[in-house]
N, CA and C atoms of all chains as a GROMACS GRO file, in nm:
protein
  600
    1MET      N    1   7.950   9.373  10.744
    1MET     CA    2   7.868   9.353  10.828
    1MET      C    3   7.830   9.195  10.823
    2LYS      N    4   7.829   9.199  10.962
    2LYS     CA    5   7.782   9.091  10.977
    2LYS      C    6   7.604   9.032  10.880
    3ASN      N    7   7.548   8.960  10.905
    3ASN     CA    8   7.472   8.865  10.730
    3ASN      C    9   7.453   8.741  10.810
    4ARG      N   10   7.310   8.723  10.732
    4ARG     CA   11   7.238   8.568  10.787
    4ARG      C   12   7.249   8.449  10.550
    5LEU      N   13   7.350   8.569  10.445
    5LEU     CA   14   7.337   8.580  10.311
    5LEU      C   15   7.347   8.433  10.250
    6ARG      N   16   7.479   8.298  10.372
    6ARG     CA   17   7.509   8.204  10.344
    6ARG      C   18   7.385   8.143  10.385
    7VAL      N   19   7.368   8.145  10.494
    7VAL     CA   20   7.230   8.072  10.571
    7VAL      C   21   7.135   8.038  10.465
    8LEU      N   22   7.048   8.198  10.415
    8LEU     CA   23   6.990   8.160  10.318
    8LEU      C   24   6.972   8.174  10.217
    9ARG      N   25   7.172   8.160  10.172
    9ARG     CA   26   7.103   8.068   9.997
    9ARG      C   27   7.120   7.978   9.992
   10ALA      N   28   7.207   7.866  10.142
   10ALA     CA   29   7.210   7.761  10.181
   10ALA      C   30   7.090   7.696  10.164
   11GLU      N   31   6.945   7.728  10.203
   11GLU     CA   32   6.838   7.656  10.227
   11GLU      C   33   6.780   7.723  10.122
   12LYS      N   34   6.817   7.818  10.057
   12LYS     CA   35   6.758   7.799   9.909
   12LYS      C   36   6.790   7.656   9.807
   13GLY      N   37   6.967   7.628   9.849
   13GLY     CA   38   7.021   7.598   9.780
   13GLY      C   39   7.019   7.638   9.656
   14TRP      N   40   7.169   7.750   9.636
   14TRP     CA   41   7.172   7.792   9.571
   14TRP      C   42   7.372   7.812   9.557
   15THR      N   43   7.441   7.878   9.486
   15THR     CA   44   7.581   7.849   9.475
   15THR      C   45   7.573   8.037   9.485
   16GLN      N   46   7.676   8.115   9.469
   16GLN     CA   47   7.710   8.205   9.500
   16GLN      C   48   7.690   8.250   9.425
   17GLU      N   49   7.726   8.195   9.219
   17GLU     CA   50   7.679   8.265   9.101
   17GLU      C   51   7.554   8.240   9.077
   18ASP      N   52   7.425   8.165   9.148
   18ASP     CA   53   7.304   8.135   9.105
   18ASP      C   54   7.260   8.316   9.192
   19LEU      N   55   7.292   8.335   9.283
   19LEU     CA   56   7.271   8.472   9.377
   19LEU      C   57   7.315   8.578   9.324
   20GLY      N   58   7.453   8.510   9.238
   20GLY     CA   59   7.462   8.682   9.254
   20GLY      C   60   7.390   8.733   9.055
   21LYS      N   61   7.377   8.630   9.016
   21LYS     CA   62   7.288   8.610   8.836
   21LYS      C   63   7.131   8.699   8.950
   22ALA      N   64   7.048   8.626   9.010
   22ALA     CA   65   6.947   8.686   9.063
   22ALA      C   66   6.990   8.857   9.120
   23LEU      N   67   7.091   8.856   9.182
   23LEU     CA   68   7.130   9.016   9.176
   23LEU      C   69   7.192   9.132   9.126
   24GLY      N   70   7.179   9.017   9.063
   24GLY     CA   71   7.291   9.146   8.872
   24GLY      C   72   7.409   9.234   8.903
   25VAL      N   73   7.498   9.108   9.050
   25VAL     CA   74   7.601   9.154   9.054
   25VAL      C   75   7.709   9.034   9.105
   26SER      N   76   7.826   9.051   9.064
   26SER     CA   77   7.973   8.945   9.063
   26SER      C   78   7.916   8.810   9.155
   27ARG      N   79   7.973   8.661   9.119
   27ARG     CA   80   7.969   8.600   9.238
   27ARG      C   81   8.085   8.698   9.338
   28GLN      N   82   8.156   8.708   9.266
   28GLN     CA   83   8.239   8.750   9.449
   28GLN      C   84   8.240   8.855   9.504
   29ALA      N   85   8.122   8.913   9.426
   29ALA     CA   86   8.092   9.019   9.542
   29ALA      C   87   7.974   8.944   9.636
   30VAL      N   88   7.876   8.857   9.586
   30VAL     CA   89   7.810   8.791   9.676
   30VAL      C   90   7.910   8.697   9.768
   31ASN      N   91   8.034   8.655   9.722
   31ASN     CA   92   8.127   8.604   9.827
   31ASN      C   93   8.237   8.738   9.959
   32ALA      N   94   8.172   8.835   9.843
   32ALA     CA   95   8.260   8.910   9.980
   32ALA      C   96   8.169   8.960  10.094
   33ILE      N   97   8.009   9.016  10.031
   33ILE     CA   98   7.956   8.984  10.140
   33ILE      C   99   7.965   8.968  10.240
   34GLU      N  100   7.930   8.804  10.212
   34GLU     CA  101   7.913   8.668  10.333
   34GLU      C  102   8.017   8.646  10.376
   35THR      N  103   8.121   8.674  10.365
   35THR     CA  104   8.226   8.695  10.445
   35THR      C  105   8.311   8.784  10.516
   36GLU      N  106   8.181   8.891  10.522
   36GLU     CA  107   8.217   9.061  10.532
   36GLU      C  108   8.362   9.149  10.438
   37LYS      N  109   8.343   9.124  10.385
   37LYS     CA  110   8.464   9.179  10.309
   37LYS      C  111   8.472   9.281  10.181
   38HIS      N  112   8.267   9.284  10.226
   38HIS     CA  113   8.195   9.451  10.164
   38HIS      C  114   8.111   9.470  10.209
   39ASP      N  115   8.071   9.560  10.210
   39ASP     CA  116   7.897   9.612  10.305
   39ASP      C  117   7.837   9.671  10.121
   40PRO      N  118   7.747   9.660  10.144
   40PRO     CA  119   7.653   9.676  10.020
   40PRO      C  120   7.625   9.744  10.031
   41SER      N  121   7.581   9.794   9.936
   41SER     CA  122   7.512   9.952   9.948
   41SER      C  123   7.386   9.964  10.017
   42LEU      N  124   7.275  10.059  10.091
   42LEU     CA  125   7.155  10.032  10.091
   42LEU      C  126   7.028   9.999  10.021
   43ASP      N  127   7.076   9.984   9.794
   43ASP     CA  128   6.998   9.922   9.738
   43ASP      C  129   7.038   9.821   9.738
   44LEU      N  130   7.155   9.774   9.720
   44LEU     CA  131   7.212   9.635   9.689
   44LEU      C  132   7.087   9.517   9.797
   45ALA      N  133   7.122   9.641   9.924
   45ALA     CA  134   7.047   9.521  10.086
   45ALA      C  135   6.940   9.512  10.006
   46PHE      N  136   6.884   9.627  10.025
   46PHE     CA  137   6.699   9.552  10.007
   46PHE      C  138   6.739   9.454   9.832
   47ARG      N  139   6.783   9.481   9.765
   47ARG     CA  140   6.720   9.340   9.635
   47ARG      C  141   6.779   9.236   9.707
   48ILE      N  142   6.874   9.246   9.766
   48ILE     CA  143   6.890   9.092   9.846
   48ILE      C  144   6.844   9.058   9.990
   49ALA      N  145   6.756   9.186  10.100
   49ALA     CA  146   6.614   9.072  10.115
   49ALA      C  147   6.560   9.039  10.050
   50ALA      N  148   6.488   9.123   9.887
   50ALA     CA  149   6.356   9.111   9.863
   50ALA      C  150   6.361   8.968   9.724
   51VAL      N  151   6.540   8.974   9.709
   51VAL     CA  152   6.560   8.810   9.678
   51VAL      C  153   6.512   8.682   9.739
   52PHE      N  154   6.532   8.691   9.834
   52PHE     CA  155   6.477   8.608  10.037
   52PHE      C  156   6.420   8.586  10.066
   53GLY      N  157   6.284   8.712  10.021
   53GLY     CA  158   6.123   8.803  10.122
   53GLY      C  159   6.172   8.840  10.200
   54GLN      N  160   6.251   8.896  10.273
   54GLN     CA  161   6.302   8.908  10.384
   54GLN      C  162   6.286   9.052  10.419
   55THR      N  163   6.358   9.132  10.521
   55THR     CA  164   6.297   9.333  10.517
   55THR      C  165   6.500   9.250  10.555
   56VAL      N  166   6.559   9.415  10.555
   56VAL     CA  167   6.666   9.432  10.599
   56VAL      C  168   6.782   9.380  10.666
   57GLU      N  169   6.685   9.430  10.791
   57GLU     CA  170   6.692   9.362  10.892
   57GLU      C  171   6.691   9.239  10.942
   58GLN      N  172   6.669   9.172  10.879
   58GLN     CA  173   6.699   9.036  10.906
   58GLN      C  174   6.816   8.973  10.854
   59VAL      N  175   6.819   9.002  10.726
   59VAL     CA  176   6.930   8.937  10.652
   59VAL      C  177   7.043   9.011  10.729
   60PHE      N  178   7.082   9.114  10.758
   60PHE     CA  179   7.201   9.187  10.839
   60PHE      C  180   7.178   9.279  10.935
   61ASP      N  181   7.298   9.214  11.116
   61ASP     CA  182   7.202   9.237  11.202
   61ASP      C  183   7.290   9.424  11.158
   62ASN      N  184   7.184   9.489  11.262
   62ASN     CA  185   7.219   9.664  11.200
   62ASN      C  186   7.326   9.672  11.311
   63PRO      N  187   7.449   9.764  11.242
   63PRO     CA  188   7.558   9.729  11.396
   63PRO      C  189   7.518   9.833  11.473
   64HIS      N  190   7.386   9.890  11.503
   64HIS     CA  191   7.390  10.057  11.497
   64HIS      C  192   7.336  10.037  11.599
   65GLY      N  193   7.234   9.860  11.631
   65GLY     CA  194   7.052   9.946  11.682
   65GLY      C  195   7.108   9.803  11.751
   66MET      N  196   9.603   8.749   8.428
   66MET     CA  197   9.530   8.762   8.342
   66MET      C  198   9.414   8.648   8.276
   67ILE      N  199   9.526   8.513   8.245
   67ILE     CA  200   9.396   8.447   8.250
   67ILE      C  201   9.317   8.408   8.366
   68GLY      N  202   9.355   8.390   8.460
   68GLY     CA  203   9.244   8.448   8.638
   68GLY      C  204   9.123   8.519   8.572
   69LEU      N  205   9.188   8.605   8.502
   69LEU     CA  206   9.060   8.722   8.533
   69LEU      C  207   8.981   8.731   8.422
   70TRP      N  208   9.049   8.637   8.323
   70TRP     CA  209   8.963   8.597   8.215
   70TRP      C  210   8.813   8.485   8.276
   71ARG      N  211   8.902   8.332   8.330
   71ARG     CA  212   8.861   8.221   8.365
   71ARG      C  213   8.674   8.324   8.470
   72ASN      N  214   8.796   8.325   8.533
   72ASN     CA  215   8.733   8.323   8.652
   72ASN      C  216   8.592   8.484   8.713
   73GLY      N  217   8.654   8.564   8.626
   73GLY     CA  218   8.662   8.775   8.624
   73GLY      C  219   8.461   8.775   8.550
   74THR      N  220   8.390   8.836   8.559
   74THR     CA  221   8.267   8.920   8.510
   74THR      C  222   8.276   8.971   8.317
   75PRO      N  223   8.235   8.913   8.300
   75PRO     CA  224   8.177   9.008   8.136
   75PRO      C  225   8.306   9.148   8.185
   76ALA      N  226   8.233   9.206   8.237
   76ALA     CA  227   8.333   9.378   8.281
   76ALA      C  228   8.510   9.325   8.283
   77HIS      N  229   8.560   9.217   8.352
   77HIS     CA  230   8.690   9.159   8.366
   77HIS      C  231   8.672   9.086   8.237
   78ARG      N  232   8.629   9.004   8.155
   78ARG     CA  233   8.696   8.969   8.022
   78ARG      C  234   8.704   9.090   7.929
   79ARG      N  235   8.650   9.250   7.914
   79ARG     CA  236   8.650   9.268   7.868
   79ARG      C  237   8.732   9.397   7.881
   80TYR      N  238   8.795   9.349   7.991
   80TYR     CA  239   8.914   9.438   8.005
   80TYR      C  240   9.025   9.372   8.003
   81VAL      N  241   9.031   9.282   7.940
   81VAL     CA  242   9.123   9.162   7.969
   81VAL      C  243   9.223   9.168   7.824
   82LEU      N  244   9.045   9.207   7.673
   82LEU     CA  245   9.022   9.214   7.572
   82LEU      C  246   9.116   9.366   7.507
   83ARG      N  247   9.038   9.468   7.560
   83ARG     CA  248   9.113   9.630   7.581
   83ARG      C  249   9.314   9.598   7.631
   84THR      N  250   9.288   9.461   7.686
   84THR     CA  251   9.428   9.549   7.747
   84THR      C  252   9.505   9.519   7.670
   85TRP      N  253   9.482   9.326   7.625
   85TRP     CA  254   9.602   9.321   7.483
   85TRP      C  255   9.542   9.427   7.363
   86ALA      N  256   9.466   9.406   7.286
   86ALA     CA  257   9.418   9.484   7.236
   86ALA      C  258   9.492   9.669   7.212
   87PHE      N  259   9.547   9.670   7.321
   87PHE     CA  260   9.692   9.782   7.349
   87PHE      C  261   9.813   9.782   7.349
   88MET      N  262   9.828   9.678   7.466
   88MET     CA  263   9.931   9.653   7.578
   88MET      C  264  10.030   9.606   7.424
   89VAL      N  265   9.951   9.489   7.278
   89VAL     CA  266  10.026   9.430   7.201
   89VAL      C  267  10.135   9.539   7.148
   90PRO      N  268  10.056   9.614   7.079
   90PRO     CA  269  10.112   9.760   7.013
   90PRO      C  270  10.182   9.802   7.018
   91TYR      N  271  10.115   9.788   7.173
   91TYR     CA  272  10.298   9.878   7.258
   91TYR      C  273  10.414   9.760   7.263
   92VAL      N  274  10.445   9.696   7.284
   92VAL     CA  275  10.525   9.643   7.308
   92VAL      C  276  10.607   9.587   7.096
   93ALA      N  277  10.551   9.638   7.073
   93ALA     CA  278  10.538   9.606   6.903
   93ALA      C  279  10.689   9.730   6.920
   94ILE      N  280  10.576   9.858   6.935
   94ILE     CA  281  10.664  10.006   6.930
   94ILE      C  282  10.776   9.976   7.002
   95CYS      N  283  10.772   9.906   7.124
   95CYS     CA  284  10.890   9.968   7.211
   95CYS      C  285  10.990   9.825   7.162
   96VAL      N  286  10.977   9.678   7.078
   96VAL     CA  287  11.022   9.568   7.083
   96VAL      C  288  11.151   9.638   6.958
   97ALA      N  289  11.031   9.679   6.862
   97ALA     CA  290  11.110   9.800   6.708
   97ALA      C  291  11.227   9.866   6.754
   98MET      N  292  11.203   9.950   6.876
   98MET     CA  293  11.275  10.056   6.948
   98MET      C  294  11.395  10.035   6.955
   99ILE      N  295  11.412   9.922   7.095
   99ILE     CA  296  11.473   9.834   7.073
   99ILE      C  297  11.550   9.844   6.957
  100PHE      N  298  11.498   9.735   6.836
  100PHE     CA  299  11.577   9.653   6.747
  100PHE      C  300  11.653   9.787   6.672
  101GLY      N  301  11.636   9.909   6.669
  101GLY     CA  302  11.683  10.011   6.642
  101GLY      C  303  11.641  10.106   6.486
  102VAL      N  304  11.512  10.002   6.460
  102VAL     CA  305  11.428  10.108   6.391
  102VAL      C  306  11.362  10.216   6.334
  103PHE      N  307  11.381  10.281   6.493
  103PHE     CA  308  11.332  10.421   6.471
  103PHE      C  309  11.480  10.485   6.525
  104ASP      N  310  11.570  10.472   6.546
  104ASP     CA  311  11.720  10.503   6.545
  104ASP      C  312  11.700  10.629   6.495
  105GLU      N  313  11.686  10.633   6.334
  105GLU     CA  314  11.724  10.698   6.233
  105GLU      C  315  11.614  10.855   6.242
  106ILE      N  316  11.462  10.869   6.352
  106ILE     CA  317  11.386  10.994   6.367
  106ILE      C  318  11.421  11.046   6.530
  107GLU      N  319  11.485  10.950   6.612
  107GLU     CA  320  11.556  11.019   6.767
  107GLU      C  321  11.614  11.159   6.732
  108GLY      N  322  11.596  11.220   6.802
  108GLY     CA  323  11.643  11.359   6.803
  108GLY      C  324  11.551  11.486   6.716
  109ARG      N  325  11.496  11.379   6.674
  109ARG     CA  326  11.381  11.498   6.542
  109ARG      C  327  11.252  11.555   6.543
  110PRO      N  328  11.199  11.643   6.547
  110PRO     CA  329  11.111  11.582   6.547
  110PRO      C  330  10.964  11.533   6.515
  111ALA      N  331  11.022  11.433   6.385
  111ALA     CA  332  10.905  11.362   6.432
  111ALA      C  333  10.934  11.270   6.532
  112ALA      N  334  11.005  11.266   6.608
  112ALA     CA  335  11.027  11.147   6.749
  112ALA      C  336  10.895  11.222   6.825
  113TRP      N  337  10.802  11.302   6.819
  113TRP     CA  338  10.689  11.323   6.865
  113TRP      C  339  10.634  11.199   6.820
  114ILE      N  340  10.561  11.206   6.757
  114ILE     CA  341  10.447  11.106   6.684
  114ILE      C  342  10.472  10.951   6.719
  115LEU      N  343  10.639  10.936   6.755
  115LEU     CA  344  10.703  10.830   6.801
  115LEU      C  345  10.635  10.845   6.928
  116ALA      N  346  10.719  10.968   7.015
  116ALA     CA  347  10.643  10.958   7.173
  116ALA      C  348  10.519  10.946   7.153
  117ALA      N  349  10.365  10.988   7.081
  117ALA     CA  350  10.252  10.995   7.085
  117ALA      C  351  10.199  10.822   7.033
  118ALA      N  352  10.246  10.747   6.945
  118ALA     CA  353  10.235  10.632   6.927
  118ALA      C  354  10.256  10.524   7.091
  119LEU      N  355  10.351  10.602   7.089
  119LEU     CA  356  10.387  10.531   7.292
  119LEU      C  357  10.296  10.555   7.377
  120SER      N  358  10.290  10.657   7.357
  120SER     CA  359  10.210  10.704   7.501
  120SER      C  360   9.978  10.684   7.464
  121ALA      N  361  10.045  10.676   7.359
  121ALA     CA  362   9.852  10.619   7.309
  121ALA      C  363   9.838  10.484   7.418
  122PRO      N  364   9.905  10.354   7.375
  122PRO     CA  365   9.839  10.266   7.390
  122PRO      C  366   9.848  10.291   7.551
  123VAL      N  367   9.913  10.344   7.644
  123VAL     CA  368   9.903  10.379   7.811
  123VAL      C  369   9.753  10.465   7.805
  124ILE      N  370   9.748  10.523   7.747
  124ILE     CA  371   9.673  10.585   7.831
  124ILE      C  372   9.525  10.497   7.767
  125GLY      N  373   9.519  10.508   7.708
  125GLY     CA  374   9.403  10.329   7.643
  125GLY      C  375   9.389  10.212   7.725
  126GLN      N  376   9.451  10.174   7.783
  126GLN     CA  377   9.484  10.103   7.925
  126GLN      C  378   9.446  10.154   8.036
  127LEU      N  379   9.482  10.273   8.079
  127LEU     CA  380   9.412  10.332   8.208
  127LEU      C  381   9.291  10.381   8.164
  128TRP      N  382   9.300  10.400   8.032
  128TRP     CA  383   9.116  10.393   8.010
  128TRP      C  384   8.966  10.243   8.007
  129ALA      N  385   9.104  10.116   7.998
  129ALA     CA  386   9.051  10.000   7.971
  129ALA      C  387   9.009   9.983   8.172
  130THR      N  388   9.113  10.038   8.216
  130THR     CA  389   9.105  10.009   8.416
  130THR      C  390   8.981  10.126   8.425
  131LEU      N  391   8.994  10.237   8.355
  131LEU     CA  392   8.873  10.322   8.430
  131LEU      C  393   8.717  10.291   8.372
  132GLY      N  394   8.693  10.197   8.281
  132GLY     CA  395   8.614  10.115   8.222
  132GLY      C  396   8.561   9.973   8.306
  133LEU      N  397   8.676   9.929   8.305
  133LEU     CA  398   8.653   9.818   8.392
  133LEU      C  399   8.532   9.889   8.539
  134MET      N  400   8.575   9.954   8.568
  134MET     CA  401   8.538   9.981   8.733
  134MET      C  402   8.431  10.103   8.684
  135ARG      N  403   8.414  10.106   8.585
  135ARG     CA  404   8.241  10.190   8.574
  135ARG      C  405   8.167  10.056   8.512
  136ASP      N  406   8.204   9.984   8.441
  136ASP     CA  407   8.139   9.843   8.365
  136ASP      C  408   8.138   9.745   8.531
  137SER      N  409   8.154   9.744   8.599
  137SER     CA  410   8.191   9.615   8.682
  137SER      C  411   8.004   9.724   8.844
  138ASP      N  412   7.996   9.552   8.914
  138ASP     CA  413   7.925   9.583   8.998
  138ASP      C  414   7.975   9.639   9.177
  139GLU      N  415   7.909   9.720   9.231
  139GLU     CA  416   7.957   9.742   9.300
  139GLU      C  417   8.115   9.748   9.437
  140PHE      N  418   8.094   9.628   9.467
  140PHE     CA  419   8.258   9.540   9.479
  140PHE      C  420   8.313   9.560   9.432
  141VAL      N  421   8.282   9.551   9.311
  141VAL     CA  422   8.430   9.504   9.190
  141VAL      C  423   8.458   9.737   9.172
  142ARG      N  424   8.419   9.732   9.156
  142ARG     CA  425   8.447   9.869   9.170
  142ARG      C  426   8.491   9.908   9.242
  143ALA      N  427   8.481   9.900   9.400
  143ALA     CA  428   8.490   9.990   9.469
  143ALA      C  429   8.692   9.922   9.526
  144LEU      N  430   8.685   9.773   9.475
  144LEU     CA  431   8.752   9.729   9.535
  144LEU      C  432   8.918   9.765   9.389
  145THR      N  433   8.837   9.734   9.294
  145THR     CA  434   8.984   9.791   9.206
  145THR      C  435   9.019   9.937   9.273
  146ALA      N  436   8.874  10.055   9.285
  146ALA     CA  437   8.935  10.162   9.299
  146ALA      C  438   9.053  10.211   9.425
  147LYS      N  439   9.026  10.109   9.462
  147LYS     CA  440   9.114  10.131   9.615
  147LYS      C  441   9.236  10.037   9.598
  148GLN      N  442   9.269   9.961   9.472
  148GLN     CA  443   9.372   9.920   9.458
  148GLN      C  444   9.460  10.005   9.407
  149PHE      N  445   9.362  10.081   9.291
  149PHE     CA  446   9.472  10.194   9.150
  149PHE      C  447   9.542  10.281   9.245
  150VAL      N  448   9.389  10.332   9.358
  150VAL     CA  449   9.480  10.398   9.414
  150VAL      C  450   9.622  10.415   9.546
  151VAL      N  451   9.602  10.299   9.607
  151VAL     CA  452   9.697  10.217   9.632
  151VAL      C  453   9.830  10.259   9.548
  152ALA      N  454   9.825  10.176   9.485
  152ALA     CA  455   9.986  10.197   9.362
  152ALA      C  456   9.954  10.323   9.289
  153ALA      N  457   9.862  10.413   9.326
  153ALA     CA  458   9.886  10.518   9.269
  153ALA      C  459   9.924  10.593   9.355
  154CYS      N  460   9.939  10.602   9.470
  154CYS     CA  461  10.027  10.626   9.576
  154CYS      C  462  10.183  10.532   9.620
  155LEU      N  463  10.102  10.448   9.622
  155LEU     CA  464  10.315  10.440   9.630
  155LEU      C  465  10.428  10.458   9.470
  156THR      N  466  10.359  10.509   9.380
  156THR     CA  467  10.345  10.516   9.282
  156THR      C  468  10.476  10.661   9.316
  157PHE      N  469  10.399  10.761   9.316
  157PHE     CA  470  10.376  10.924   9.329
  157PHE      C  471  10.495  10.918   9.486
  158ALA      N  472  10.405  10.832   9.528
  158ALA     CA  473  10.582  10.791   9.605
  158ALA      C  474  10.678  10.867   9.659
  159ALA      N  475  10.740  10.702   9.596
  159ALA     CA  476  10.883  10.631   9.470
  159ALA      C  477  10.863  10.730   9.365
  160ALA      N  478  10.830  10.812   9.309
  160ALA     CA  479  10.852  10.919   9.200
  160ALA      C  480  10.900  11.064   9.256
  161VAL      N  481  10.851  11.111   9.331
  161VAL     CA  482  10.953  11.194   9.420
  161VAL      C  483  11.036  11.236   9.433
  162PHE      N  484  11.066  11.092   9.592
  162PHE     CA  485  11.155  11.020   9.585
  162PHE      C  486  11.257  10.992   9.512
  163TRP      N  487  11.252  10.952   9.461
  163TRP     CA  488  11.403  10.951   9.301
  163TRP      C  489  11.421  11.054   9.250
  164GLY      N  490  11.333  11.142   9.227
  164GLY     CA  491  11.293  11.294   9.185
  164GLY      C  492  11.408  11.386   9.217
  165PHE      N  493  11.343  11.396   9.359
  165PHE     CA  494  11.445  11.380   9.519
  165PHE      C  495  11.565  11.392   9.497
  166GLY      N  496  11.586  11.231   9.486
  166GLY     CA  497  11.722  11.167   9.454
  166GLY      C  498  11.837  11.299   9.381
  167GLU      N  499  11.774  11.264   9.262
  167GLU     CA  500  11.834  11.282   9.113
  167GLU      C  501  11.848  11.433   9.126
  168THR      N  502  11.765  11.500   9.209
  168THR     CA  503  11.840  11.714   9.213
  168THR      C  504  11.871  11.675   9.342
  169LEU      N  505  11.896  11.638   9.430
  169LEU     CA  506  11.952  11.680   9.551
  169LEU      C  507  12.102  11.578   9.563
  170ALA      N  508  12.084  11.438   9.562
  170ALA     CA  509  12.146  11.323   9.613
  170ALA      C  510  12.222  11.253   9.464
  171GLY      N  511  12.263  11.367   9.315
  171GLY     CA  512  12.318  11.250   9.248
  171GLY      C  513  12.281  11.136   9.186
  172ALA      N  514  12.164  11.088   9.166
  172ALA     CA  515  12.105  10.958   9.162
  172ALA      C  516  12.055  10.973   9.058
  173PRO      N  517  12.128  10.890   8.969
  173PRO     CA  518  12.061  10.840   8.852
  173PRO      C  519  12.014  10.861   8.797
  174HIS      N  520  11.929  10.908   8.672
  174HIS     CA  521  11.828  10.910   8.581
  174HIS      C  522  11.804  10.824   8.525
  175ILE      N  523  11.597  10.854   8.573
  175ILE     CA  524  11.566  10.748   8.437
  175ILE      C  525  11.422  10.786   8.419
  176PRO      N  526  11.432  10.725   8.264
  176PRO     CA  527  11.303  10.800   8.222
  176PRO      C  528  11.170  10.777   8.304
  177ALA      N  529  11.087  10.928   8.292
  177ALA     CA  530  11.019  10.914   8.320
  177ALA      C  531  10.854  10.853   8.269
  178TRP      N  532  10.894  10.782   8.125
  178TRP     CA  533  10.755  10.697   8.140
  178TRP      C  534  10.805  10.567   8.186
  179LEU      N  535  10.928  10.573   8.302
  179LEU     CA  536  10.910  10.375   8.344
  179LEU      C  537  10.802  10.456   8.480
  180ILE      N  538  10.759  10.550   8.482
  180ILE     CA  539  10.631  10.579   8.589
  180ILE      C  540  10.550  10.433   8.565
  181TYR      N  541  10.444  10.390   8.444
  181TYR     CA  542  10.377  10.396   8.432
  181TYR      C  543  10.458  10.201   8.447
  182PRO      N  544  10.413  10.104   8.380
  182PRO     CA  545  10.494  10.002   8.437
  182PRO      C  546  10.567   9.992   8.582
  183LEU      N  547  10.609  10.149   8.612
  183LEU     CA  548  10.649  10.078   8.801
  183LEU      C  549  10.481  10.093   8.867
  184PHE      N  550  10.361  10.149   8.788
  184PHE     CA  551  10.298  10.144   8.884
  184PHE      C  552  10.227  10.036   8.932
  185TRP      N  553  10.240   9.972   8.789
  185TRP     CA  554  10.152   9.830   8.758
  185TRP      C  555  10.236   9.690   8.836
  186PHE      N  556  10.381   9.741   8.869
  186PHE     CA  557  10.483   9.659   8.979
  186PHE      C  558  10.394   9.679   9.085
  187PHE      N  559  10.344   9.810   9.127
  187PHE     CA  560  10.337   9.850   9.273
  187PHE      C  561  10.181   9.794   9.287
  188TRP      N  562  10.134   9.820   9.188
  188TRP     CA  563   9.970   9.711   9.201
  188TRP      C  564   9.968   9.579   9.184
  189GLY      N  565  10.040   9.539   9.147
  189GLY     CA  566  10.050   9.371   9.153
  189GLY      C  567  10.084   9.351   9.299
  190VAL      N  568  10.254   9.417   9.376
  190VAL     CA  569  10.250   9.386   9.482
  190VAL      C  570  10.181   9.430   9.603
  191SER      N  571  10.045   9.525   9.581
  191SER     CA  572  10.014   9.534   9.666
  191SER      C  573   9.828   9.516   9.616
  192ALA      N  574   9.830   9.444   9.526
  192ALA     CA  575   9.695   9.393   9.530
  192ALA      C  576   9.633   9.317   9.603
  193PRO      N  577   9.686   9.132   9.579
  193PRO     CA  578   9.708   9.044   9.705
  193PRO      C  579   9.660   9.114   9.858
  194PHE      N  580   9.732   9.228   9.889
  194PHE     CA  581   9.670   9.215  10.039
  194PHE      C  582   9.511   9.337  10.066
  195ILE      N  583   9.501   9.426   9.911
  195ILE     CA  584   9.381   9.428   9.913
  195ILE      C  585   9.259   9.375   9.855
  196GLN      N  586   9.155   9.318   9.962
  196GLN     CA  587   9.069   9.251   9.908
  196GLN      C  588   8.934   9.209   9.948
  197SER      N  589   8.974   9.424  10.027
  197SER     CA  590   8.883   9.333  10.082
  197SER      C  591   8.776   9.588  10.006
  198SER      N  592   8.698   9.603  10.059
  198SER     CA  593   8.642   9.674  10.044
  198SER      C  594   8.604   9.787  10.112
  199ARG      N  595   8.645   9.731  10.229
  199ARG     CA  596   8.604   9.807  10.358
  199ARG      C  597   8.700   9.907  10.348
  200PRO      N  598   8.706  10.018  10.476
  200PRO     CA  599   8.865  10.066  10.536
  200PRO      C  600   8.950   9.961  10.633
   0.00000   0.00000   0.00000
């Protein structure tokens, strides 16, 4: 799923490890989402959006709309 | 294993420790068997104890693998599960093919316990190509 995670993370100056810690997931999970190898669950998508103070649709492209 | 320890999550490190804890006794018993330590009990009822002693670490290692999935985040869990399923399917396919080969075509008998190392062989071969949790 296309997303702006890498850009948002870079704006904060965070590493994938930093973001993983903030989200409670591994660095590998962050990398997989950024490279579109993993579509996050709804719960994780909401957590990601909350960490950046954005809505889910501001972080992830809606593939159905 | 070294890569998992260095770059892995806490769940990965627990998995590495558990794997060593189970595989060291397994290999030790196998080596002892190869050197004839248990020759006297082969074919006797006591050999069932030896069979159980060899099977226990294998079961433990499977538990460690399932534990890795349970304790990991959603991506690692999904990826590990996908790799597990593919390796299991390849193992089933190879075992069924060879089993029918033995029954129908006179292929040489292969002990059933070789299925477990075969499973990890297939995991090792297929895992580099399974790096996405997506279908």
